N, C-alpha and C positions, 0 to 999 in steps of 0.2 A: 503494500500499499504505499503511496506516496501523494505528495502534493507539491505544485508549484507555488512559491510564495517569495515575496522579497519587497524591497522599498519601491515607492511608487515610480520613481524614475527607471528602475530596472524592469517592473511589472509591464509600463507602457511599452518599451521595446519588446517584450515577450508577448504583448496582446497581437502584435503583427506577424508572430509566428504561428505556425500550426505545432500543438503540442499534443501527441496522442499515445497511448500503448495498446497493448492487448486487450480488447474487450473494453476499450473505452466508453463506449458508448451506453453501456449497460451496467447492472449491478454485479456482474459475475465476479469480477475482480475484488470488490469490495467484499462480497459475502466469502470469498475464499480467503482474503486477508483476516478478517474477523474469525473464520473458523480456525485458521492458523494459530492466531494469537490466543485463543480458548485452548487450543491443544498445547502449546508450548508451557502456557501455565497449568494446566491441569496435570501433565507430565512431569513438571519442573525441568525442563529441559535445559534451561541455563546453567542449574546446578549440576547436572548430569554431563554435559559437555565439559564444563569446568574441571569436574573430578577426571574425567579421561585426559584432558590436556595435563593435569598436574601430573597424572600417573604416567604418562607419556614422556614429560620432561624428566621426571625422577629416573625413569628407566633409561633414556637416551644418555642422560649425563652420567649416570653409574656405568655403563657399557663404555662410553667415550674415554672416561677416565682409567677404567680397567684396562683398555688396550692401549692406553697413550695416544688416543687421536685428539688433536686439538680442534674438536668441535663441540659445540654447547648448544643446548636447546633452552631458550629465554623467552621473555615476553607474557603476555597474558595466557593463561591457559586455553582460552577460547582461540587463540590465535597465537599459536606458537611458531618463533622464529628459530631457524637453526644458522649459527654462525660460527666463526672460528676464534680461537683463542691461541695468540702467539705462534701465528703460521703465517709465512712469508705469502705474499699477496699473489705472487706468482703461481703458487700452488693452489691457490682457492678456487679457482674454476675447474681445473682438471679433478681436483678432490670432489667438487659439487657434481661434476658430470659421472663420475665414476660410481659414487654414492648413489646417484638417480638411476643410473644403467644397472646396478647390482639389485636394487629394491625392485625395478621393473623386471628384471629377470626372474624374481621370486613371485612375481605377480602382484606386487604392490605399487601403484601409480603414485609416485611422490615428487615432491619439490623441496625446497630448504623452507617450507612453512607446512604448518599442521592445521587445518581447519576441522576440528571434530564436529560431528554432527550427530544428532539423536540416535542413529543407527550404530554408532561405534559403542563397543561395550568390552567386557571381558574377553571375549572370543577374538575380536579384532587385535586388543592389545597383545593377546598371545600370540597372535601370527606375526605381528611387527616385531615382537621379542625374538621369536625363532629367526627371524630375516636379519634382525640387527646382529645377533649373535654370530651369524655366519659372515656377515659382511664386515664388521669392525676388524677382524684379523685381517681381512684382504685390504682394508683402507691403510691399515698400519704398514703392512708389507708393501703397498705401493710408495708410500710417504718414505720408507727406508731404503727401497731398490730405485725409485724415480722411472721406473720403467714403463711410464704412461702408454707410449705408443703400442707396447704389446698387450696391453690391457683395456685399453678404452676402444669401444667400437665406433665411437663418434665422438665428436666436441662440439659443445654448443657455441652459439655466435650470439652477438649483441643484436637483438631484435629491434630495438629501437635506438636511433642515433639522432643526434641533432647537428 
């Protein structure tokens, strides 16, 4: 659910534009938004998402420390960011690429952020833990050996440039 609002000067300019959305001419979107809000409250979804995010951060950080990999999960549990601690900037992109590659090979679509949802629970956390326990030794090994070319199937590129 959303609204377009602003100062009079801004809204006058906006009045000359067409602003629409899916089902904008009927109440379907409004009804769906209200039903979603009711369900979020009924199931206490913000608390569930926060608990999953906190558990992920604790797990990730413990495994990173255990394997001596300079990565850390930080931020709000509802939107965790994975960053680097004490790691040469030149190694950050290949490490990210390798981390994502190896999670993907294990069936987990990932990036350097974790956005939990209501469907994430203990089973998903267990699946992530199994994958991370396999991946962290690989990350440590590639950091020590520097053999990125033999391990990486592809490298990421900057999608947006100015």
